[in-house]
C-alpha positions in Angstrom: -65.1 17.3 -5.3 -62.0 19.6 -5.5 -61.7 22.4 -8.1 -57.9 22.1 -8.7 -57.7 25.3 -10.7 -59.3 27.2 -7.8 -56.8 25.6 -5.5 -53.9 26.8 -7.6 -55.4 30.3 -8.0 -56.1 30.6 -4.3 -52.7 29.3 -3.2 -50.7 31.5 -5.5 -52.8 34.6 -4.6 -52.4 34.1 -0.9 -48.8 32.9 -0.6 -46.4 35.4 0.8 -43.5 36.6 -1.5 -40.1 35.3 -0.7 -37.1 37.4 0.4 -36.1 40.1 -2.0 -32.9 39.2 -3.9 -31.4 40.6 -7.1 -32.0 38.5 -10.3 -28.3 37.7 -10.5 -28.2 36.4 -6.9 -31.4 34.4 -7.6 -29.7 32.7 -10.6 -26.6 32.0 -8.4 -28.7 30.4 -5.7 -30.6 28.1 -8.2 -27.3 27.0 -9.8 -25.6 26.3 -6.5 -28.6 24.3 -5.2 -28.6 22.1 -8.3 -24.8 21.5 -7.9 -25.1 20.9 -4.1 -27.8 18.3 -4.7 -25.3 16.4 -6.9 -22.7 16.7 -4.2 -25.1 15.5 -1.5 -26.2 12.6 -3.6 -22.7 11.2 -3.6 -22.3 11.6 0.1 -25.7 9.9 0.8 -24.9 7.0 -1.5 -21.6 6.4 0.2 -22.9 6.8 3.7 -26.1 4.9 3.6 -25.0 2.0 1.3 -28.4 2.1 -0.5 -28.2 0.8 -4.1 -29.0 4.1 -5.9 -28.0 5.4 -9.3 -24.7 7.2 -9.7 -25.9 10.2 -11.8 -29.6 11.1 -11.1 -31.5 14.0 -12.6 -30.6 17.3 -11.0 -32.9 18.8 -8.4 -35.8 20.9 -9.6 -35.5 24.3 -8.0 -38.8 26.3 -7.7 -40.3 29.3 -6.0 -43.3 29.3 -3.7 -46.0 29.4 -6.5 -44.1 26.7 -8.3 -44.2 24.5 -5.2 -48.0 25.0 -5.0 -48.5 24.0 -8.6 -46.3 20.9 -8.3 -48.2 19.7 -5.2 -51.6 20.2 -6.8 -50.3 18.0 -9.7 -49.3 15.4 -7.2 -52.6 15.6 -5.3 -54.5 15.1 -8.6 -52.5 12.0 -9.4 -53.3 10.4 -6.1 -56.8 11.7 -5.4 -58.7 11.9 -8.6 -58.9 8.1 -9.2 -59.9 7.7 -5.6 -62.6 10.3 -5.8 -64.1 8.6 -8.8 -64.3 5.3 -6.9 -65.7 7.1 -3.9 -68.3 8.8 -6.1 -69.3 5.4 -7.5 -69.5 4.0 -4.0 -71.6 6.9 -2.7 -74.0 7.1 -5.7 -76.2 10.1 -6.5 -78.4 9.9 -3.5 -76.3 12.0 -1.1 -76.4 15.2 -3.1 -79.5 14.5 -5.2 -79.8 14.3 -9.0 -80.6 16.9 -11.5 -79.4 20.5 -11.9 -79.6 21.2 -8.2 -77.2 18.4 -7.4 -74.8 19.7 -10.1 -74.9 23.2 -8.6 -74.2 21.9 -5.1 -71.3 19.8 -6.4 -69.9 22.8 -8.3 -70.1 25.1 -5.4 -68.7 22.5 -3.0 -65.7 21.8 -5.3 -64.9 25.5 -5.5 -65.1 25.9 -1.7 -62.9 22.8 -1.2 -60.5 24.1 -3.8 -60.1 27.4 -1.9 -59.5 25.5 1.4 -56.8 23.4 -0.2 -55.3 26.5 -1.8 -55.2 28.3 1.6 -53.4 25.4 3.2 -50.9 25.1 0.4 -50.2 28.9 0.6 -49.3 28.4 4.3 -47.2 25.4 3.6 -45.4 27.0 0.6 -43.8 29.5 2.9 -42.3 26.7 5.2 -41.2 23.8 3.0 -37.5 23.7 2.2 -37.6 20.7 -0.2 -39.3 17.4 -0.8 -39.1 14.3 -2.9 -42.2 14.3 -5.0 -43.5 10.7 -5.2 -46.5 11.3 -7.4 -46.1 13.0 -10.7 -48.4 13.2 -13.7 -47.5 10.3 -16.1 -44.9 11.0 -18.8 -46.3 10.0 -22.2 -42.8 9.1 -23.4 -42.2 6.9 -20.4 -38.6 8.3 -20.0 -39.1 10.7 -17.1 -38.2 9.3 -13.6 -41.1 8.2 -11.3 -40.3 10.9 -8.7 -38.6 14.3 -8.5 -36.4 16.1 -6.0 -37.6 19.6 -5.5 -36.0 22.5 -3.6 -37.8 25.7 -2.7 -35.1 28.3 -3.2 -36.8 31.4 -1.5 -37.5 29.4 1.7 -34.0 28.1 1.9 -32.6 31.6 1.5 -35.1 33.0 4.0 -34.2 30.4 6.7 -30.4 30.7 6.3 -30.8 34.5 6.7 -33.0 34.1 9.7 -30.6 31.7 11.4 -27.5 33.7 10.3 -25.6 30.6 9.3 -23.1 29.8 6.5 -25.2 29.8 3.3 -23.3 27.0 1.5 -23.3 24.8 4.5 -27.0 25.2 5.1 -27.9 24.6 1.5 -25.8 21.4 1.4 -27.3 20.3 4.7 -30.8 20.7 3.3 -29.8 18.8 0.2 -28.4 15.9 2.3 -31.9 15.5 3.9 -33.8 15.6 0.6 -31.3 13.4 -1.3 -31.7 10.8 1.5 -35.4 10.7 0.6 -34.6 10.3 -3.1 -32.2 7.4 -2.1 -35.0 5.7 0.0 -37.6 5.8 -2.7 -35.4 5.0 -5.7 -33.1 2.5 -3.8 -35.9 0.5 -2.2 -38.0 -0.8 -5.1 -41.2 -1.5 -3.1 -41.3 1.5 -0.8 -43.1 3.9 -3.1 -45.9 1.5 -3.9 -46.2 0.6 -0.3 -46.7 4.2 0.8 -49.2 4.8 -2.0 -51.2 1.7 -1.1 -51.4 2.8 2.5 -52.6 6.2 1.4 -55.2 4.7 -0.9 -56.5 2.4 1.8 -56.7 5.3 4.2 -58.7 7.4 1.9 -61.0 4.6 0.8 -61.8 3.8 4.5 -63.5 7.2 4.8 -67.1 6.9 6.1 -69.5 8.2 3.5 -72.6 8.0 5.6 -74.0 11.5 6.0 -74.6 11.1 9.8 -71.1 9.8 10.3 -69.7 12.7 8.2 -71.5 15.2 10.4 -69.9 13.5 13.5 -66.5 13.9 11.9 -67.2 17.6 11.2 -68.2 18.1 14.9 -65.0 16.4 15.9 -63.0 18.7 13.6 -64.7 21.8 15.1 -63.7 20.5 18.6 -60.2 19.9 17.4 -59.9 23.5 16.2 -61.2 24.8 19.5 -58.8 22.6 21.4 -55.8 23.7 19.3 -56.7 27.4 19.9 -56.7 26.7 23.6 -53.2 25.2 23.3 -54.3 21.6 23.4 -53.1 18.7 21.3 -56.1 18.5 19.0 -55.5 18.2 15.2 -57.7 17.8 12.2 -56.0 14.5 11.1 -57.1 12.7 14.3 -60.5 14.4 14.3 -61.7 13.4 10.9 -60.5 9.8 10.7 -62.7 6.7 11.1 -61.8 3.8 13.4 -60.7 1.8 10.3 -58.4 4.6 9.3 -56.6 4.7 12.6 -55.0 1.3 12.1 -53.9 2.2 8.6 -52.6 5.6 9.8 -50.6 3.9 12.4 -48.7 1.9 9.7 -48.4 5.0 7.5 -47.1 7.1 10.4 -44.5 4.4 11.3 -43.0 4.3 7.8 -43.0 8.0 7.5 -41.4 8.4 10.9 -38.7 6.0 9.7 -38.2 7.9 6.4 -38.1 11.3 8.0 -35.9 10.2 10.9 -33.5 8.5 8.5 -33.2 11.8 6.6 -32.6 13.8 9.7 -30.0 11.3 10.9 -28.1 11.3 7.7 -28.0 15.1 7.3 -26.2 15.4 10.6 -24.2 12.1 10.6 -22.4 12.6 7.3 -20.1 14.7 9.3 -18.4 18.1 9.9 -15.9 17.4 7.2 -18.8 17.8 4.7 -20.8 20.5 6.5 -18.3 22.2 8.9 -20.9 24.2 10.7 -23.4 21.4 11.0 -23.7 21.5 14.8 -24.4 25.3 14.8 -27.0 24.8 12.0 -28.7 22.0 13.9 -28.9 23.9 17.1 -30.3 27.0 15.5 -32.7 25.1 13.2 -34.1 23.1 16.1 -34.8 26.3 18.0 -36.7 27.6 15.0 -38.7 24.4 14.7 -39.8 24.7 18.3 -40.5 28.5 18.2 -43.0 30.6 16.4 -46.0 32.7 17.4 -49.0 31.3 19.2 -51.0 31.5 16.0 -48.3 29.7 14.1 -48.1 26.9 16.7 -51.9 26.5 16.6 -51.9 26.1 12.8 -49.0 23.6 13.0 -51.0 21.5 15.5 -54.1 21.6 13.4 -52.4 20.6 10.2 -50.4 17.9 11.9 -47.0 19.7 11.4 -46.2 19.3 15.1 -46.7 15.5 14.6 -44.2 15.7 11.7 -41.7 17.4 14.0 -42.1 14.5 16.5 -41.6 12.1 13.6 -38.2 13.7 12.9 -37.1 13.3 16.5 -38.5 9.8 17.1 -37.3 8.4 13.8 -33.8 9.9 14.2 -33.4 8.4 17.6 -34.4 5.0 16.2 -31.9 5.1 13.4 -29.1 6.4 15.6 -29.7 3.7 18.2 -29.8 0.8 15.7 -26.8 2.1 13.7 -24.8 2.6 16.9 -25.5 -0.9 18.2 -25.5 -3.1 15.0 -24.0 -0.9 12.2 -25.4 0.5 9.0 -25.6 -2.8 7.1 -27.9 -4.3 9.8 -29.9 -1.1 10.0 -30.6 -1.4 6.3 -32.5 -4.6 6.9 -35.5 -2.2 7.5 -35.6 -1.9 3.7 -35.9 -5.6 3.0 -39.7 -5.7 2.8 -42.8 -4.2 4.4 -42.6 -6.9 7.1 -39.2 -5.6 8.2 -40.3 -2.1 8.7 -40.5 -1.1 12.3 -43.9 -0.7 14.0 -44.7 2.5 15.9 -43.9 0.7 19.1 -40.6 -0.6 17.8 -39.6 3.0 16.7 -40.1 4.0 20.3 -38.1 1.0 21.6 -35.6 0.0 18.9 -34.5 -3.2 20.8 -37.9 -4.7 20.0 -37.2 -4.3 16.2 -33.7 -5.6 16.5 -34.9 -8.7 18.4 -37.7 -9.3 15.8 -35.8 -8.7 12.6 -32.0 -9.2 13.0 -30.3 -12.5 13.1 -29.2 -13.3 16.6 -25.5 -12.9 15.9 -26.1 -9.3 14.9 -27.0 -8.4 18.4 -24.4 -8.9 21.1 -26.3 -10.1 24.2 -23.2 -11.3 26.0 -22.9 -9.9 29.5 -20.0 -7.3 29.8 -18.2 -9.4 32.4 -18.1 -12.4 30.0 -16.3 -10.3 27.4 -13.8 -9.1 30.0 -13.0 -12.7 30.9 
């Protein structure tokens, strides 16, 4: 269904080159990012209180083509088993048997590979880093289940664009990404929960040809709406009714994860990143800016939704930590049942009333305390 080799070839051919730096400077950037990821790890461990290992593997630093290849590897791990199950569920009738069906499948997989590659080429110029949850299995069984990756040319490009202190900015980015590593290594069930939700979402796809045509029409309308400046995006357009409920759970947990990362990178404090306030202000302006075409693409690909997740999730974490402290906030990681719902992220008091023990929430009227 997807020619992954074509996806890599298309993505690496279309991706823009990064900023021009001398080889010696490039080596210095890579070395500093690896060192700052270790520094950030210690701050995240101390600040969040999550039970994470003291000396993890250093961050993997890549260029833009390297990020594309890594993500294709991750997609294959997640999608190929699902595609096999979907093909079995669909059967041969949809495309027809014989040589004709094989040709249609081969052409379709190449076209899909080019589409995936084009999207990855766009994203490869934007992503600063990520914690890769899904990696090809290690035959020795010794490699960690996930990997922290930093995209060096993008980090350099943004720090130059924002005209901020380079070391402060690099450490700030590392704080965010190391928080994701802490979440997925310090919370034993979280990785499998996210993967299960993704699997359910993909398997809930409607394989009926008529329904698929309806989804395509909805996708075309979403493109037209985004071009006009509306809120349409492809994620909403192509999902089935069954997928909407699953996506609501998946969106809630990813909003928490992203918001927690955003909160930690700012809250660790000016003593760690002295220019953090300036960096946040300028970075936020960059998030909200861009050309009309760039904003349209961001809406279509759901990137605008991700920006809202950062803001909503960060507000949730800040409110809970402020009112009941970090230890009580960390109850979110107890089990899937203690995760906040989408409604609770918007109104943190609902989560605190549902999950925390009554003594954790001070409901005493102010005048009683004064007495």
